[in-house]
N, C-alpha and C positions, 0 to 999 in steps of 0.2 A: 389676352393673347397667350399662347402656350409656346413653350420652348420647343415642343415636339409636334404640334398639330398644324399650325398655320404655315410655317416655313420649316421644311425639313433641312436640318444641317447635314453636313457630310457624315457626322457621327451617326445620326439616325438613319440616313439614307443607305449606308453600306453595312450597318450592323446586322449580322446574320441571326437566324433563329437559335434558341438555346441548344437544340439538337445538333445543328451545324457547328456551333461553337465547340460542343463536346467532341465532335469528330475532328475538327481542326486542331484542338488541343492534344488529341491523341497523336496526330501526325507530328505536331511540334515537339511533344515529349519524346517521341521516337527519334527524331532527328537530333535533338539535344543530347539524349542518352548515347546515341551512336557516335556523336562527335566528342563528348567530354568524358565518357566513362570507359574503363578498360574491360577487355574481354576476360572472362573468368575461367574459361576452359578451352579445349581444342576446337570446339565447334565455331563456325562463323559467328561473329558478334551479332550480325543482323538476325540470325536464327535464334540466338539466345534471347535477344530482346523480344522477338515474336513469342517465344516460349514464356517469358515473364508476363507478357501482355495476356496471353491465353490463360495462364494460371490465375492471374488477377481477375480476369473476366468472370471465371466460374468458381472463384474461391468460396468454399462452403461457409466459412465464418462471415464473410462479407455479404453473401447472399442472405444469410439469416438477418444480418444488420439491415439490409435493404428492405426485407419484409417488415422488420420492426419499424423502420422509418415510414413505410407505407401505412402501417397500422396507426401510427401517430397522426399522420395526415388525415386518414379517413375518420378515425375516432374523434380527433380534435374538431374536424369539420362537423361531424355528426352531433357532437356536444354543442357546438355553436349554433346548430339549427334547432335546438330545443326552445320551447316557449320562453323559458327563463332568460336565455341569452339573447333571443330575438327581441324580447321586450326591453331588456337592458340596452341593446343597441338602438332600438327605436327611441328610447328616452335620451340617449346621448345625441342622436342626430337632430333632435328638436332645436339644438343650439347652432346647427350648421347652416347658417344663412348666407354665407359667402365663401369664396375660396380660402381666404386667409384664416378665418376662424375655423373652417372645416379642417384645414391642413394641420393647424395647431392641435385641435381636439383629437383627430385621428392619430397623430404622432404620439401624443401623450398617453392615450389609452392603449395603443398598441405596444408601447414600451412597457407599461405596467403589466399587461398580460404576458408579454414576451419574457419578462423576468420571472414569472411564475412557471411557465413552460413554453419552450420555443415553438413546439408544434401547434399548441393552442393559440399562441400569440400570432403566428403566421396566418392561421385560418381566421381568427378573430379580426385581425387587421384587414384581411381581404374582404370579409363580409361587411365590416364596418365601412370600408371605402365604397363598396358596392351600394350599401344602403344610403350613404350620403349622396351618391350619384342618382339613385332612384328618387330620393326626396327632391333633389335639385331639378330633376326632370319633371316631376309632378308639380312643383311650385314655380316652375319657369325661372329658376335661379341660374345666373351665369356661373359656371364652375370650370376649373381646370382639372379635369378628371385624371389625366396622367400624373399630375402632382399628388392628388389625393391617393391614387393607387400606390405611388412610391412611399407616401407616408404610412400606408398600411403594411409596408415591408420593413419598417424600422426595427421591429422586434428582432430581426435576424442580425442586427449589429450590436445588440446588447445582451443577448441570451446567455453568452458564456459567463457573464457576471451575475447571472441569476441562479435559480434553484435547479435548473436542468443543464448547467454547464458540464460538458463531457470531461474535460481534463481535470477540473477541480474535484468532481465527483469520483472519477476513477482514482485519483491520487488519495482520496479520503477512504478508499476501500482497503481494508487491512491486507498488507503484503502484496498489493498490486504492483508497486514499483519493483519489488524484488522478484516476484514470481512471474508476472505477465511481461514486464518490460526487461526482466533479467538484468537489473542493475545490481551490482555487488552490495550486499547488506552492510558492509563497512562504510559505504558512501552515503546511503540514504536511510532514513527511519522507515519503519514498516507502515507508517501512515502519516499523511499530512492533513491535518484537520481543516474543516471548512472555515473555522474561525480565523485561519491564517490566509485563506484565499478569498472565497466569496464574501465572507463577513469581515474581512480585514478593513481597517480604516481607509486604505488606498482605494479598494474597490467600491466601498460605500460612497466615498467622495466622488469618484469618477461616475458612478451610476447616477447619483443625484444631479451631477452636472449635466449628464446626457438628458435626464428627464426635464431639466429646465431649459437648456440651451437649444436642443433640437426643435422643440415645439415653437420657440421664439423665432428660430431661423426659418422654419417652414412658414410661419405667419408672415414674415417679411417677404419671402419669395412669393407667397400667395397674393400679397398686396400688389406686387409688380406684375405678376402673370395671372390675371384673374380668370381667363378662360372664356368659354363660349356656352351657349345654350346646348344642352344635349338631350337625347332621347334614350332612356334606359328603362326597359320593362322590369317590373318587380319579379323576383325569383321566388318560387315556392317549392316546397317538398313535393316530389312526384306523388300524384293522387292524394294530396293532403286532405282534400275534402270528400274523399270516397266514403260511401256509406259503409258502416261497419257490418261485417258479415260473421266472421269466425269469432266466437266468444272467447276461446282460449287465446288466440293470437292477440285479441284486444283487451285481455283481462289485466287490469292494473295489479291484481293480486300476484299473478305470475311475474310481472315486471318487478314488483317490489321485493318479492322473495328472492329473485335472481340477483337483483342489484345489491340488496342488503347482504346476501351471502358473499358476493364478490368484495364489497367494501369492508365487510368484517374481516375477511382474509387479508386485505390490504393493511388494515390496522394491526392484525396479528403479525404480519410479516415485518412491519416496522419495529415492533416490540421484541420479537423473538427470533426472527430469521435474519442473520447477519449476511448471508450469502446471496440474497435476492438481487437479481440483475436490475439496475436502476431504470433501464428502458422498458423492460417487461413490467416493472412496478408501475411506471407512468401509464403504460397502455392498459394495465388492469384497472387502475383508478379511472381512466377515461371511459373504459367500457362500463364500469359500474355506475358512474355518475350519468353517463349518457342514457343507459336503460332506465335509470331512476327518473330522470327529468323528462324523458319522452313518455313515461307512464304506461307504455305497452310495447310488447315485442313487435307488433305490427307497425307501429309508428317509428320505432327504432329502425326496423328493416327498410322502411321507405326513406328515412334520412340517410342510411348507408348507401342506398341506390343513388341518391342525389349527390352524395359526397365522393363516391368512388372514382369519378372521372378525374378528380384533381391529382390522383396518384399515378395516372397513366404516364406522365413524363418521367416520374421517378423510376417506374418499372423498366422503361427502355433505356434511360440515360445512366442510371446508377451503375449497371455493369460496365458501361464505357469508362466511367471514372474509376471503377475497380481495376480495369485494364491499365489505365494510366498509373494508378497506385502500384500495380504489380511491377511496371517498368521502373518507376523511380525508386521503389523499395529494393527490388532484387538487383538492380544495376548499381545501386549506391548513389544515384543521382541526388536524391533528397539529402542524403548525408553530406554530399559535396556542398550543397547550398548552405546547410547549417554550419559545416566546418569552415567555410569561407568567412562567414560572419563571426564565428567564434574566434577565428585566428586574428581578426582585427579588433577584437573587443578587449575591454578592460572591465574592472569592477563597476565602473559608472556607466559605460556605454553598452554593456552586455544586454540589459533589458530592452533597450531601443533596437539593437540589432536582432534580438530574438523576435521582437514585434514585427520587424520588417521581413524576416525570413518566414515567419508564420503567415504573413499576408501574401507573400509570393507563392508559397506551397499551396495555400488554400485555393488559388486560382486553378491549379491542376488537380487538387484533391479536395473538393468542397464537402468535407466530412470531418467534423470535429473529432470523432472517435478515431477515424482512420489516420488523420494527421497526427494525433497524439501518439498513436502506436509507432509512427515513423520517427517523429522528431523528439518525442518525450525522452527516450534514453540519452540522446545527444545533448539535449538542453540541460537535463539534470546533472549529467556527468560534468559538463562544462561549468555549470553553476558551482558545483562542488570544487572544481579546480580553481575557479576564480574567486571563490569565497562570496558568491552572490546568494541572496535568499532564495531557497527553493520555491517558496510560495509566490514570490514576486516574479520569478522566471516562468512559473506555470501560468500566471495571469497575463504576463507579457505575450506569451505564445497564444493564449486564448484570445486576447484582444486583436492580435494580428489575424488569427483565424477568422474572426467574425467580421472584421471591418471590410474585407474584400468581398463579402457577400453582396455588398452594395455595387460591385462591379461584375460579379459572377452571377448570371441570371438563373443558375440551376435551381436554387431554392425558391425562386420566384414563380416557378411553374404552377403550383396550386393557386397562387394569387392571380396569375394571368388568366387561368382557367375560370376562376370565380368572377373576376372583374370584366373579362372580355378585352382587356388591354393587351398590347404587345410589348415585348421586352424593350424594343427600341424607343417606346413612348415613355417608359418610366425611368430608364437608365440615365438620361440627362439630369434628372432630379436626384436620383440615388447617388450619382457621382458627387453632387453638392453635399449630400449627407456624408459621403466618404471623406470629403475634405474637412468638414466640421468635426466629425468623429475622430479623425486622425489627430487633429489638433488637441482634442480633449485627452485622448489616450496617451499621446506622447508627453504632454505636459504633466499628466498624472504620474507617469512612470519616472519622470525627471524629478518631481517634487517629493516623492516618497522613497 
């Protein structure tokens, strides 16, 4: 039986599509800003808010960020379609003989890859969930496919504690806090090392707890809701078995020269270039490894064609969230949310309230980098005033930012496209992950 298949609850029956949610959140943000924020000039407040929305919608820096995110999605998916990763996924799915075991395995491996890179983790988890379903269909195994799909989304609730976490990486960039966030230099250091954030004892303990507790939790849920027999056709790269024609397009030599050149520059950038953009670096690495492992430009191109559909939702919905970002940033609404929590905080409660404020803002702005740009200065200055560790405050905001990904279906769009599931099918299970994860994060913040 499935929580979302056999009997639709009111939750699943009335939950709109991700695009509709983005539009509704836009209206809600507009109404809240109109109600609670003050007009900043002589124009009508409603016209000012529309201006903030329009500027956010087409903000050049954010549109560059949107393109970077689409490239991560496409290149991550393309890399996951290489023989190396498909063979790895095939070996993993050999042990997926029922819903409970499949849920635990998909959750565990998705978390591992998500900690390496959030984009690759999202696509890897989606393809792993899909392959589990294909195997279950072939072997006539009863399976709760929505639960397995939700398990393939768990990388998005751990990624900020891994190697691609936006706020920790930005804070570890020299002078970012002073130059980009414009925080006075007498308040903050010019850099907050990753050893104090991602590699801190607190984050390592929380991350290990998630790696152990979440798979066990999903195993227990899978035992209770085993699911039904399903029919899922295997996915293939477009024209994968097409006869090779163009020798240059199919030349391994061209692929190897191209990929080795790209990867050589990646290594060079790490050693000698301190100003490299972390997102561009990740995309460059994904591009190099993807061409290398596909072994030809032709095969790489076919994989890109198969992967590009997963970025369609990001293409149309990201500008809508940029519009929301414009409203809450320029109207001061996000600052109001943070200020409320700061005003009722003390040294002990501040990390918890930072976590909660981060979780709330992420519903409206599901972008780690965008949220850090808005809340980062407020959180850091408040931490300085209250005498709270900067690194702990950064991680508290990061945990809040990632946990409500389990409620906000925006980043699930590529997963939904790959698996063929709907947001309302996976959200009942991702909500349970939200509950489990919240307990782990809050407990970790209280104990350290």
